[in-house]
Structure formats: structure tokens, C-alpha cells
Residue frames as qw, qx, qy, qz and C-alpha x, y, z in Angstrom:
[[0.018, -0.020, -0.972, 0.232, -58.37, 72.59, -48.21],
 [0.419, -0.388, -0.568, -0.593, -61.99, 71.56, -48.57],
 [0.535, -0.472, 0.241, -0.658, -64.43, 71.77, -45.70],
 [0.968, -0.118, -0.152, -0.162, -64.64, 67.97, -45.59],
 [0.738, 0.269, -0.412, 0.461, -60.84, 67.57, -45.39],
 [0.013, -0.525, 0.383, -0.760, -60.59, 70.28, -42.75],
 [0.749, -0.397, 0.102, -0.520, -63.27, 68.59, -40.62],
 [0.965, 0.005, -0.245, 0.088, -61.48, 65.23, -40.91],
 [0.509, 0.410, -0.421, 0.629, -58.15, 66.83, -39.98],
 [0.303, -0.530, 0.302, -0.732, -59.69, 68.55, -36.95],
 [0.911, -0.277, -0.049, -0.301, -61.22, 65.25, -35.80],
 [0.875, 0.143, -0.321, 0.333, -57.85, 63.49, -36.08],
 [0.234, 0.494, -0.388, 0.742, -56.05, 66.34, -34.31],
 [0.554, -0.495, 0.170, -0.647, -58.65, 66.40, -31.56],
 [0.970, -0.160, -0.158, -0.087, -58.36, 62.65, -31.10],
 [0.706, 0.274, -0.374, 0.535, -54.56, 62.80, -30.93],
 [0.080, -0.563, 0.308, -0.763, -54.77, 65.70, -28.47],
 [0.781, -0.419, 0.055, -0.460, -57.10, 63.67, -26.26],
 [0.956, 0.003, -0.246, 0.158, -54.79, 60.62, -26.40],
 [0.456, 0.424, -0.388, 0.680, -51.76, 62.73, -25.45],
 [0.355, -0.542, 0.251, -0.719, -53.62, 64.36, -22.55],
 [0.922, -0.275, -0.070, -0.263, -54.82, 60.95, -21.36],
 [0.837, 0.185, -0.347, 0.380, -51.27, 59.57, -21.55],
 [0.224, 0.471, -0.379, 0.764, -49.94, 62.48, -19.50],
 [0.677, -0.563, -0.019, -0.473, -52.48, 61.70, -16.75],
 [0.936, -0.133, -0.257, 0.201, -50.04, 58.92, -15.84],
 [0.542, -0.687, 0.091, 0.475, -47.36, 61.53, -15.15],
 [0.160, 0.839, -0.327, -0.403, -44.75, 63.59, -16.99],
 [0.829, 0.094, 0.484, 0.264, -43.19, 61.98, -20.07],
 [0.061, -0.515, 0.449, 0.727, -41.05, 62.85, -23.04],
 [0.594, 0.408, -0.242, -0.650, -42.28, 62.56, -26.62],
 [0.384, 0.258, -0.870, -0.168, -40.90, 59.09, -27.32],
 [0.056, 0.091, 0.899, -0.424, -42.57, 57.69, -24.20],
 [0.490, 0.347, 0.265, -0.755, -45.90, 59.33, -25.06],
 [0.586, 0.376, -0.501, -0.514, -45.85, 57.73, -28.52],
 [0.293, 0.162, -0.941, 0.057, -44.90, 54.31, -27.10],
 [0.241, 0.153, 0.744, -0.604, -47.60, 54.39, -24.42],
 [0.605, 0.374, 0.018, -0.703, -50.27, 55.20, -27.01],
 [0.540, 0.344, -0.704, -0.307, -48.99, 52.39, -29.21],
 [0.148, 0.095, -0.945, 0.275, -48.81, 49.87, -26.36],
 [0.332, 0.215, 0.621, -0.677, -52.18, 50.74, -24.83],
 [0.655, 0.417, -0.066, -0.627, -53.84, 50.44, -28.26],
 [0.829, -0.023, 0.551, 0.090, -52.24, 47.01, -28.90],
 [0.368, -0.249, 0.541, 0.714, -50.17, 48.61, -31.69],
 [0.353, 0.688, 0.614, 0.159, -53.26, 49.74, -33.60],
 [0.077, 0.994, 0.067, 0.042, -52.36, 53.40, -33.08],
 [0.736, -0.103, 0.060, 0.667, -48.86, 54.48, -34.02],
 [0.018, 0.978, 0.113, -0.174, -48.09, 58.16, -33.57],
 [0.717, 0.373, 0.038, 0.588, -45.38, 59.48, -35.86],
 [0.414, -0.370, -0.159, 0.816, -43.05, 62.28, -34.77],
 [0.072, 0.189, 0.378, 0.903, -44.43, 64.45, -37.57],
 [0.413, -0.601, -0.504, -0.462, -47.83, 64.34, -35.86],
 [0.635, -0.518, -0.475, 0.321, -46.80, 64.12, -32.22],
 [0.431, -0.203, -0.156, 0.865, -44.56, 67.17, -31.89],
 [0.113, -0.334, -0.273, -0.895, -46.98, 69.59, -33.59],
 [0.571, -0.578, -0.524, -0.254, -49.67, 68.23, -31.23],
 [0.616, -0.411, -0.383, 0.552, -47.42, 68.78, -28.20],
 [0.221, 0.040, 0.033, 0.974, -46.69, 72.34, -29.35],
 [0.317, -0.459, -0.445, -0.701, -50.41, 72.97, -29.93],
 [0.638, -0.565, -0.523, 0.026, -51.32, 71.63, -26.47],
 [0.519, -0.288, -0.261, 0.761, -48.61, 73.70, -24.83],
 [0.047, 0.226, 0.205, 0.951, -49.74, 76.84, -26.69],
 [0.480, -0.529, -0.459, -0.529, -53.27, 76.24, -25.35],
 [0.249, -0.531, 0.513, -0.627, -51.94, 75.87, -21.79],
 [0.916, -0.178, -0.107, -0.345, -53.11, 72.27, -21.46],
 [0.920, -0.125, -0.118, 0.351, -49.60, 70.92, -20.97],
 [0.116, -0.939, 0.320, 0.048, -46.31, 72.43, -19.79],
 [0.902, 0.277, -0.214, 0.254, -42.79, 71.32, -20.67],
 [0.355, -0.853, 0.382, 0.024, -39.40, 71.31, -19.02],
 [0.622, 0.530, -0.571, 0.076, -35.95, 69.90, -19.76],
 [0.700, -0.532, 0.442, -0.179, -34.53, 67.00, -17.74],
 [0.060, 0.456, -0.872, -0.169, -32.24, 64.00, -18.08],
 [0.840, 0.033, -0.284, -0.461, -33.92, 60.90, -19.51],
 [0.904, -0.324, 0.265, -0.090, -33.52, 57.33, -18.26],
 [0.887, 0.207, 0.095, 0.402, -30.66, 56.82, -20.77],
 [0.501, -0.531, 0.005, 0.683, -28.81, 59.90, -19.51],
 [0.293, 0.330, 0.416, 0.795, -29.81, 62.18, -22.38],
 [0.121, 0.268, 0.235, -0.926, -31.28, 65.63, -22.16],
 [0.013, -0.406, -0.826, -0.390, -34.98, 65.40, -23.08],
 [0.291, -0.187, 0.031, -0.938, -38.00, 67.65, -23.04],
 [0.064, -0.295, -0.926, 0.227, -40.68, 66.36, -20.70],
 [0.319, -0.348, -0.309, -0.826, -44.34, 67.27, -20.84],
 [0.057, -0.234, -0.842, 0.482, -46.83, 67.34, -17.99],
 [0.138, -0.646, -0.662, -0.354, -50.57, 67.89, -17.76],
 [0.008, -0.182, 0.278, -0.943, -51.74, 71.22, -16.34],
 [0.249, 0.341, 0.698, -0.578, -54.94, 71.82, -14.35],
 [0.477, 0.493, -0.096, -0.721, -56.43, 73.38, -17.49],
 [0.363, 0.301, -0.811, -0.347, -55.40, 70.29, -19.46],
 [0.046, 0.111, 0.950, -0.288, -57.05, 68.03, -16.91],
 [0.409, 0.466, 0.403, -0.673, -60.33, 69.98, -17.31],
 [0.459, 0.487, -0.432, -0.604, -60.00, 69.82, -21.10],
 [0.170, 0.157, -0.967, -0.103, -59.43, 66.07, -20.96],
 [0.253, 0.297, 0.790, -0.472, -62.63, 65.67, -18.93],
 [0.482, 0.554, 0.071, -0.675, -64.57, 67.64, -21.55],
 [0.380, 0.452, -0.680, -0.434, -63.00, 65.75, -24.46],
 [0.019, -0.033, 0.993, -0.109, -63.64, 62.39, -22.80],
 [0.397, 0.423, 0.595, -0.556, -67.33, 63.25, -22.32],
 [0.487, 0.588, -0.213, -0.610, -67.61, 64.40, -25.93],
 [0.229, 0.348, -0.876, -0.242, -65.85, 61.25, -27.14],
 [0.200, 0.132, 0.926, -0.292, -68.14, 59.01, -25.07],
 [0.495, 0.526, 0.324, -0.610, -71.22, 60.74, -26.52],
 [0.436, 0.561, -0.487, -0.507, -69.88, 60.32, -30.06],
 [0.079, 0.206, -0.974, -0.056, -69.06, 56.63, -29.59],
 [0.334, 0.304, 0.786, -0.423, -72.54, 55.96, -28.16],
 [0.503, 0.596, 0.051, -0.624, -74.17, 57.84, -31.06],
 [0.352, 0.466, -0.717, -0.380, -72.18, 55.92, -33.66],
 [0.093, -0.030, 0.983, -0.157, -73.04, 52.68, -31.87],
 [0.466, 0.434, 0.542, -0.549, -76.74, 53.51, -32.05],
 [0.516, 0.599, -0.274, -0.548, -76.51, 54.21, -35.77],
 [0.218, 0.371, -0.885, -0.176, -74.57, 51.01, -36.43],
 [0.246, 0.124, 0.910, -0.310, -77.01, 48.88, -34.41],
 [0.530, 0.507, 0.275, -0.621, -79.96, 50.38, -36.24],
 [0.474, 0.536, -0.532, -0.453, -78.47, 49.37, -39.59],
 [0.092, 0.236, -0.967, 0.022, -77.69, 45.83, -38.43],
 [0.362, 0.207, 0.772, -0.481, -81.21, 45.19, -37.12]]
């Protein structure tokens, strides 16, 4: 994998991680609900596929930013639920600050070109 592709993949993973952490601020949820909340809150612009979501959930759990447990879902099925940890809450704060700085920087560059 080239350096450019790796950097792009890390940016996408980091963005998905941040979106998952933000979604779990609302409370514990299972994977399907996490994906639907991201889709709904983005007005269907962002659609998280299972092939991306579950590796992200595993990665976040490995880092200690989320924890999981088994419970019965609203349709009476056994489901794995994920919840934000204190460490995950701190990470979300850092990621949100970094994201805000990046968005402002991109905005400055875009405005400079338009003027």
C-alpha cells in the first residue's frame, strides 16, 4: 500500500471512529443502530457498511474506547451492545477538536481560492 493510500485509509478510519464514538455518546447501542443513527443524522449522505463498521467497533474496543456486552434487542434477539468508556469520551473530545481545526483550515484554504 502506498503512503498516499495509507494516509487516506487512516483518515477514513479515524473519521468513522469519531462518528461511532459520537453516536455512542447517546447511550449504548448495537451495530445496526449505530449504522442507522449515522445514516439518519447525516441525512443519508453517510452509509456505514457492516464490512467497515464491525472492524471499527473491534478496533475501538481493542483501544479501550468502547466496551461491549450481550443483551436482548428490541426485537427479542440476542445482540452485542457497545458503550462509550471514560477513555473513549476523552478520545472523542480530542478527535472533535482535531476535526474542528481541520474543517476551519480547509475552509480558510477554500475561501482564499474563491476570493
